N, CA, C and O atoms as a Tinker XYZ file with bonds, in Angstrom:
   300  protein
     1  N     21.796000   -4.787000   14.059000    73     2
     2  CA    22.492000   -5.033000   12.812000    64     1     3
     3  C     23.588000   -6.045000   13.151000    63     2     4     5
     4  O     24.346000   -5.841000   14.099000    81     3
     5  N     23.678000   -7.146000   12.374000    73     3     6
     6  CA    24.723000   -8.154000   12.448000    64     5     7
     7  C     25.892000   -7.496000   11.798000    63     6     8     9
     8  O     25.816000   -6.874000   10.739000    81     7
     9  N     27.179000   -7.702000   12.625000    73     7    10
    10  CA    28.395000   -7.156000   11.992000    64     9    11
    11  C     28.819000   -7.737000   10.730000    63    10    12    13
    12  O     29.452000   -7.062000    9.919000    81    11
    13  N     28.493000   -9.005000   10.507000    73    11    14
    14  CA    28.734000   -9.741000    9.268000    64    13    15
    15  C     28.022000   -9.079000    8.051000    63    14    16    17
    16  O     28.567000   -8.949000    6.955000    81    15
    17  N     26.742000   -8.669000    8.346000    73    15    18
    18  CA    26.031000   -8.153000    7.324000    64    17    19
    19  C     26.514000   -6.737000    6.889000    63    18    20    21
    20  O     26.601000   -6.396000    5.710000    81    19
    21  N     26.834000   -5.906000    8.008000    73    19    22
    22  CA    27.373000   -4.644000    7.908000    64    21    23
    23  C     28.651000   -4.679000    7.069000    63    22    24    25
    24  O     28.830000   -3.844000    6.182000    81    23
    25  N     29.472000   -5.565000    7.320000    73    23    26
    26  CA    30.841000   -5.639000    6.641000    64    25    27
    27  C     30.603000   -6.003000    5.186000    63    26    28    29
    28  O     31.242000   -5.451000    4.290000    81    27
    29  N     29.587000   -7.030000    4.927000    73    27    30
    30  CA    29.404000   -7.400000    3.517000    64    29    31
    31  C     28.797000   -6.203000    2.792000    63    30    32    33
    32  O     29.117000   -5.971000    1.626000    81    31
    33  N     28.056000   -5.550000    3.355000    73    31    34
    34  CA    27.409000   -4.193000    2.822000    64    33    35
    35  C     28.211000   -3.223000    2.498000    63    34    36    37
    36  O     28.001000   -2.512000    1.515000    81    35
    37  N     29.328000   -3.068000    3.366000    73    35    38
    38  CA    30.296000   -1.926000    3.152000    64    37    39
    39  C     31.294000   -2.462000    2.003000    63    38    40    41
    40  O     31.855000   -1.618000    1.303000    81    39
    41  N     31.515000   -3.710000    1.802000    73    39    42
    42  CA    32.427000   -4.282000    0.767000    64    41    43
    43  C     32.068000   -3.946000   -0.711000    63    42    44    45
    44  O     32.181000   -4.790000   -1.601000    81    43
    45  N     31.688000   -2.844000   -0.904000    73    43    46
    46  CA    31.260000   -2.428000   -2.569000    64    45    47
    47  C     31.480000   -0.860000   -2.578000    63    46    48    49
    48  O     30.934000   -0.069000   -1.810000    81    47
    49  N     32.288000   -0.584000   -3.484000    73    47    50
    50  CA    32.376000    0.950000   -3.703000    64    49    51
    51  C     31.049000    1.674000   -4.069000    63    50    52    53
    52  O     30.925000    2.838000   -3.689000    81    51
    53  N     30.000000    1.058000   -4.805000    73    51    54
    54  CA    28.759000    1.583000   -5.050000    64    53    55
    55  C     28.062000    1.793000   -3.743000    63    54    56    57
    56  O     27.501000    2.871000   -3.546000    81    55
    57  N     28.051000    0.859000   -2.839000    73    55    58
    58  CA    27.190000    1.040000   -1.578000    64    57    59
    59  C     27.858000    1.938000   -0.774000    63    58    60    61
    60  O     27.141000    2.677000   -0.100000    81    59
    61  N     29.214000    2.076000   -0.664000    73    59    62
    62  CA    29.803000    3.248000   -0.075000    64    61    63
    63  C     29.383000    4.638000   -0.494000    63    62    64    65
    64  O     29.230000    5.553000    0.316000    81    63
    65  N     29.191000    4.762000   -1.904000    73    63    66
    66  CA    28.893000    5.986000   -2.706000    64    65    67
    67  C     27.396000    6.224000   -2.118000    63    66    68    69
    68  O     27.135000    7.359000   -1.718000    81    67
    69  N     26.484000    5.302000   -2.050000    73    67    70
    70  CA    24.988000    5.612000   -1.552000    64    69    71
    71  C     25.144000    6.054000   -0.108000    63    70    72    73
    72  O     24.576000    7.046000    0.348000    81    71
    73  N     25.906000    5.298000    0.545000    73    71    74
    74  CA    25.916000    5.798000    2.034000    64    73    75
    75  C     26.387000    7.063000    2.190000    63    74    76    77
    76  O     25.855000    7.721000    3.085000    81    75
    77  N     27.332000    7.624000    1.486000    73    75    78
    78  CA    27.833000    8.839000    1.490000    64    77    79
    79  C     26.712000    9.896000    1.130000    63    78    80    81
    80  O     26.513000   10.923000    1.778000    81    79
    81  N     26.020000    9.508000    0.026000    73    79    82
    82  CA    24.898000   10.428000   -0.486000    64    81    83
    83  C     23.845000   10.506000    0.621000    63    82    84    85
    84  O     23.331000   11.602000    0.842000    81    83
    85  N     23.448000    9.338000    1.402000    73    83    86
    86  CA    22.502000    9.566000    2.164000    64    85    87
    87  C     22.858000   10.033000    3.631000    63    86    88    89
    88  O     22.000000   10.089000    4.513000    81    87
    89  N     24.054000   10.331000    3.812000    73    87    90
    90  CA    24.516000   11.044000    5.008000    64    89    91
    91  C     24.122000   12.197000    5.385000    63    90    92    93
    92  O     23.939000   12.597000    6.535000    81    91
    93  N     23.935000   12.957000    4.002000    73    91    94
    94  CA    23.679000   14.291000    4.037000    64    93    95
    95  C     22.080000   14.667000    3.676000    63    94    96    97
    96  O     21.634000   15.779000    3.961000    81    95
    97  N     21.364000   13.772000    3.107000    73    95    98
    98  CA    19.929000   13.993000    2.917000    64    97    99
    99  C     19.307000   12.633000    2.458000    63    98   100   101
   100  O     19.948000   11.677000    2.021000    81    99
   101  N     18.031000   12.701000    2.618000    73    99   102
   102  CA    17.060000   11.619000    2.279000    64   101   103
   103  C     17.071000   11.903000    0.644000    63   102   104   105
   104  O     17.264000   13.023000    0.171000    81   103
   105  N     16.852000   10.795000   -0.087000    73   103   106
   106  CA    16.783000   10.753000   -1.305000    64   105   107
   107  C     15.968000    9.634000   -2.089000    63   106   108   109
   108  O     16.074000    8.437000   -1.822000    81   107
   109  N     15.282000   10.062000   -2.919000    73   107   110
   110  CA    14.444000    8.781000   -3.806000    64   109   111
   111  C     15.351000    7.848000   -4.445000    63   110   112   113
   112  O     16.508000    8.151000   -4.733000    81   111
   113  N     14.771000    6.585000   -4.693000    73   111   114
   114  CA    15.710000    5.725000   -5.378000    64   113   115
   115  C     16.163000    6.089000   -6.778000    63   114   116   117
   116  O     17.281000    5.822000   -7.216000    81   115
   117  N     15.257000    6.686000   -7.410000    73   115   118
   118  CA    15.523000    7.235000   -8.767000    64   117   119
   119  C     16.608000    8.213000   -8.719000    63   118   120   121
   120  O     17.406000    8.198000   -9.656000    81   119
   121  N     16.780000    9.145000   -7.684000    73   119   122
   122  CA    17.633000   10.202000   -7.685000    64   121   123
   123  C     19.053000    9.435000   -7.408000    63   122   124   125
   124  O     20.066000    9.721000   -8.046000    81   123
   125  N     19.024000    8.477000   -6.438000    73   123   126
   126  CA    20.255000    7.923000   -6.343000    64   125   127
   127  C     20.745000    7.232000   -7.603000    63   126   128   129
   128  O     21.922000    7.412000   -7.913000    81   127
   129  N     19.976000    6.458000   -8.369000    73   127   130
   130  CA    20.389000    6.074000   -9.537000    64   129   131
   131  C     20.814000    6.875000  -10.457000    63   130   132   133
   132  O     21.636000    6.468000  -11.278000    81   131
   133  N     20.351000    8.118000  -10.489000    73   131   134
   134  CA    20.600000    9.174000  -11.671000    64   133   135
   135  C     22.018000    9.717000  -11.103000    63   134   136   137
   136  O     22.947000    9.883000  -11.893000    81   135
   137  N     22.157000    9.967000   -9.840000    73   135   138
   138  CA    23.408000   10.512000   -9.326000    64   137   139
   139  C     24.619000    9.598000   -9.613000    63   138   140   141
   140  O     25.678000   10.085000  -10.010000    81   139
   141  N     24.462000    8.276000   -9.414000    73   139   142
   142  CA    25.366000    7.188000   -9.663000    64   141   143
   143  C     25.588000    6.979000  -11.052000    63   142   144   145
   144  O     26.692000    6.582000  -11.426000    81   143
   145  N     24.495000    7.242000  -12.015000    73   143   146
   146  CA    24.753000    6.894000  -13.274000    64   145   147
   147  C     24.497000    5.396000  -13.624000    63   146   148   149
   148  O     25.005000    4.822000  -14.587000    81   147
   149  N     23.591000    4.803000  -12.664000    73   147   150
   150  CA    23.329000    3.310000  -12.897000    64   149   151
   151  C     21.738000    3.185000  -13.080000    63   150   152   153
   152  O     20.868000    4.051000  -12.991000    81   151
   153  N     21.655000    1.861000  -13.357000    73   151   154
   154  CA    20.121000    1.806000  -13.744000    64   153   155
   155  C     19.504000    1.418000  -12.327000    63   154   156   157
   156  O     20.103000    0.856000  -11.410000    81   155
   157  N     18.194000    1.833000  -12.349000    73   155   158
   158  CA    17.417000    1.652000  -11.049000    64   157   159
   159  C     17.414000    0.441000  -10.580000    63   158   160   161
   160  O     17.589000    0.326000   -9.367000    81   159
   161  N     17.225000   -0.739000  -11.373000    73   159   162
   162  CA    17.146000   -2.180000  -10.789000    64   161   163
   163  C     18.522000   -2.349000  -10.234000    63   162   164   165
   164  O     18.426000   -2.889000   -9.132000    81   163
   165  N     19.778000   -2.100000  -10.559000    73   163   166
   166  CA    20.965000   -2.326000  -10.158000    64   165   167
   167  C     21.132000   -1.580000   -8.771000    63   166   168   169
   168  O     21.701000   -2.146000   -7.837000    81   167
   169  N     20.647000   -0.353000   -8.660000    73   167   170
   170  CA    20.880000    0.433000   -7.287000    64   169   171
   171  C     19.823000   -0.010000   -6.439000    63   170   172   173
   172  O     19.917000    0.241000   -5.237000    81   171
   173  N     18.782000   -0.658000   -6.894000    73   171   174
   174  CA    17.691000   -1.240000   -5.819000    64   173   175
   175  C     18.430000   -2.430000   -5.320000    63   174   176   177
   176  O     18.347000   -2.604000   -4.104000    81   175
   177  N     19.109000   -3.255000   -5.975000    73   175   178
   178  CA    19.755000   -4.515000   -5.319000    64   177   179
   179  C     20.841000   -3.893000   -4.251000    63   178   180   181
   180  O     20.980000   -4.391000   -3.134000    81   179
   181  N     21.513000   -2.883000   -4.654000    73   179   182
   182  CA    22.497000   -2.397000   -3.568000    64   181   183
   183  C     21.698000   -1.846000   -2.360000    63   182   184   185
   184  O     22.072000   -2.151000   -1.228000    81   183
   185  N     20.695000   -1.107000   -2.529000    73   183   186
   186  CA    19.874000   -0.575000   -1.422000    64   185   187
   187  C     19.214000   -1.709000   -0.579000    63   186   188   189
   188  O     18.996000   -1.564000    0.624000    81   187
   189  N     18.925000   -2.770000   -1.223000    73   187   190
   190  CA    18.181000   -3.936000   -0.345000    64   189   191
   191  C     19.438000   -4.386000    0.499000    63   190   192   193
   192  O     19.246000   -4.501000    1.710000    81   191
   193  N     20.428000   -4.597000    0.115000    73   191   194
   194  CA    21.630000   -4.978000    0.904000    64   193   195
   195  C     21.876000   -4.113000    2.021000    63   194   196   197
   196  O     22.111000   -4.570000    3.140000    81   195
   197  N     21.830000   -2.789000    1.752000    73   195   198
   198  CA    22.174000   -1.790000    2.800000    64   197   199
   199  C     21.071000   -1.835000    3.678000    63   198   200   201
   200  O     21.364000   -1.875000    4.873000    81   199
   201  N     19.768000   -1.840000    3.354000    73   199   202
   202  CA    18.609000   -1.868000    4.275000    64   201   203
   203  C     18.596000   -3.201000    5.147000    63   202   204   205
   204  O     18.351000   -3.128000    6.352000    81   203
   205  N     18.850000   -4.371000    4.554000    73   203   206
   206  CA    18.764000   -5.555000    5.267000    64   205   207
   207  C     19.905000   -5.647000    6.444000    63   206   208   209
   208  O     19.829000   -6.331000    7.464000    81   207
   209  N     20.946000   -4.814000    6.060000    73   207   210
   210  CA    22.034000   -4.613000    7.266000    64   209   211
   211  C     21.841000   -3.630000    8.266000    63   210   212   213
   212  O     22.575000   -3.513000    9.247000    81   211
   213  N     20.725000   -2.830000    7.987000    73   211   214
   214  CA    20.438000   -1.842000    8.933000    64   213   215
   215  C     21.143000   -0.506000    8.653000    63   214   216   217
   216  O     20.844000    0.463000    9.351000    81   215
   217  N     22.108000   -0.384000    7.628000    73   215   218
   218  CA    22.807000    0.792000    7.159000    64   217   219
   219  C     22.098000    1.863000    6.643000    63   218   220   221
   220  O     22.440000    3.037000    6.785000    81   219
   221  N     20.928000    1.406000    5.932000    73   219   222
   222  CA    19.914000    2.442000    5.276000    64   221   223
   223  C     18.495000    2.154000    5.711000    63   222   224   225
   224  O     18.267000    1.035000    6.172000    81   223
   225  N     17.585000    2.973000    5.623000    73   223   226
   226  CA    16.232000    2.795000    5.694000    64   225   227
   227  C     15.266000    3.241000    4.674000    63   226   228   229
   228  O     15.441000    4.290000    4.055000    81   227
   229  N     14.217000    2.446000    4.476000    73   227   230
   230  CA    13.371000    2.786000    3.272000    64   229   231
   231  C     12.138000    3.440000    3.848000    63   230   232   233
   232  O     11.676000    3.062000    4.925000    81   231
   233  N     11.610000    4.398000    3.157000    73   231   234
   234  CA    10.229000    4.981000    3.492000    64   233   235
   235  C      9.500000    5.059000    2.105000    63   234   236   237
   236  O     10.054000    5.524000    1.109000    81   235
   237  N      8.256000    4.585000    2.111000    73   235   238
   238  CA     7.364000    4.458000    0.950000    64   237   239
   239  C      6.438000    5.684000    1.066000    63   238   240   241
   240  O      5.919000    5.886000    2.164000    81   239
   241  N      6.196000    6.472000    0.107000    73   239   242
   242  CA     5.257000    7.607000    0.088000    64   241   243
   243  C      4.684000    7.545000   -1.426000    63   242   244   245
   244  O      5.239000    7.993000   -2.430000    81   243
   245  N      3.478000    6.900000   -1.345000    73   243   246
   246  CA     2.835000    6.654000   -2.731000    64   245   247
   247  C      3.661000    5.842000   -3.504000    63   246   248   249
   248  O      4.177000    4.853000   -2.983000    81   247
   249  N      3.880000    6.145000   -4.793000    73   247   250
   250  CA     4.955000    5.301000   -5.686000    64   249   251
   251  C      6.334000    5.508000   -5.436000    63   250   252   253
   252  O      7.222000    4.838000   -5.961000    81   251
   253  N      6.526000    6.495000   -4.582000    73   251   254
   254  CA     8.075000    6.809000   -4.476000    64   253   255
   255  C      8.641000    5.987000   -3.061000    63   254   256   257
   256  O      8.068000    5.771000   -1.993000    81   255
   257  N      9.823000    5.681000   -3.473000    73   255   258
   258  CA    10.534000    5.134000   -2.247000    64   257   259
   259  C     11.755000    6.059000   -1.849000    63   258   260   261
   260  O     12.613000    6.373000   -2.674000    81   259
   261  N     11.775000    6.421000   -0.699000    73   259   262
   262  CA    12.703000    7.404000   -0.147000    64   261   263
   263  C     13.880000    6.438000    0.735000    63   262   264   265
   264  O     13.647000    5.363000    1.287000    81   263
   265  N     15.090000    7.111000    0.685000    73   263   266
   266  CA    16.050000    6.474000    1.481000    64   265   267
   267  C     16.745000    7.347000    2.496000    63   266   268   269
   268  O     17.038000    8.501000    2.185000    81   267
   269  N     17.009000    6.899000    3.612000    73   267   270
   270  CA    17.873000    7.721000    4.421000    64   269   271
   271  C     18.913000    6.929000    5.213000    63   270   272   273
   272  O     18.716000    5.722000    5.356000    81   271
   273  N     19.884000    7.434000    5.682000    73   271   274
   274  CA    20.831000    6.615000    6.486000    64   273   275
   275  C     20.151000    5.863000    7.660000    63   274   276   277
   276  O     19.267000    6.379000    8.344000    81   275
   277  N     20.621000    4.622000    7.842000    73   275   278
   278  CA    20.169000    3.953000    9.120000    64   277   279
   279  C     21.149000    4.095000   10.370000    63   278   280   281
   280  O     20.918000    3.513000   11.429000    81   279
   281  N     22.202000    4.868000   10.180000    73   279   282
   282  CA    23.173000    5.027000   11.243000    64   281   283
   283  C     22.623000    6.138000   11.976000    63   282   284   285
   284  O     22.159000    7.103000   11.370000    81   283
   285  N     22.642000    6.067000   13.483000    73   283   286
   286  CA    22.184000    7.137000   14.209000    64   285   287
   287  C     23.028000    8.186000   14.290000    63   286   288   289
   288  O     24.228000    7.915000   14.301000    81   287
   289  N     22.670000    9.422000   14.354000    73   287   290
   290  CA    23.726000   10.599000   14.388000    64   289   291
   291  C     24.012000   10.828000   15.777000    63   290   292   293
   292  O     23.179000   10.916000   16.679000    81   291
   293  N     25.367000   10.926000   15.882000    73   291   294
   294  CA    25.942000   11.135000   17.233000    64   293   295
   295  C     25.954000   12.572000   17.496000    63   294   296   297
   296  O     26.132000   13.413000   16.615000    81   295
   297  N     25.741000   12.855000   18.844000    73   295   298
   298  CA    25.691000   14.274000   19.416000    64   297   299
   299  C     26.941000   14.804000   19.755000    63   298   300
   300  O     27.023000   15.939000   20.224000    81   299
């Protein structure tokens, strides 16, 4: 993960909220949009930035796209 990309990804309140949600559980993109009260296309743009920076990861299952934190858990 490039430090510049991570800083850019963290420089937005919506992306920080998404990361807080993903810290506790894996969620579908639609669920994230519903919790945030934002449109799915808008949330998808934020998710792309988070995934490109390595802060989040996508997993596709059929028509569903699930997200989880890309940060390793510390022991």
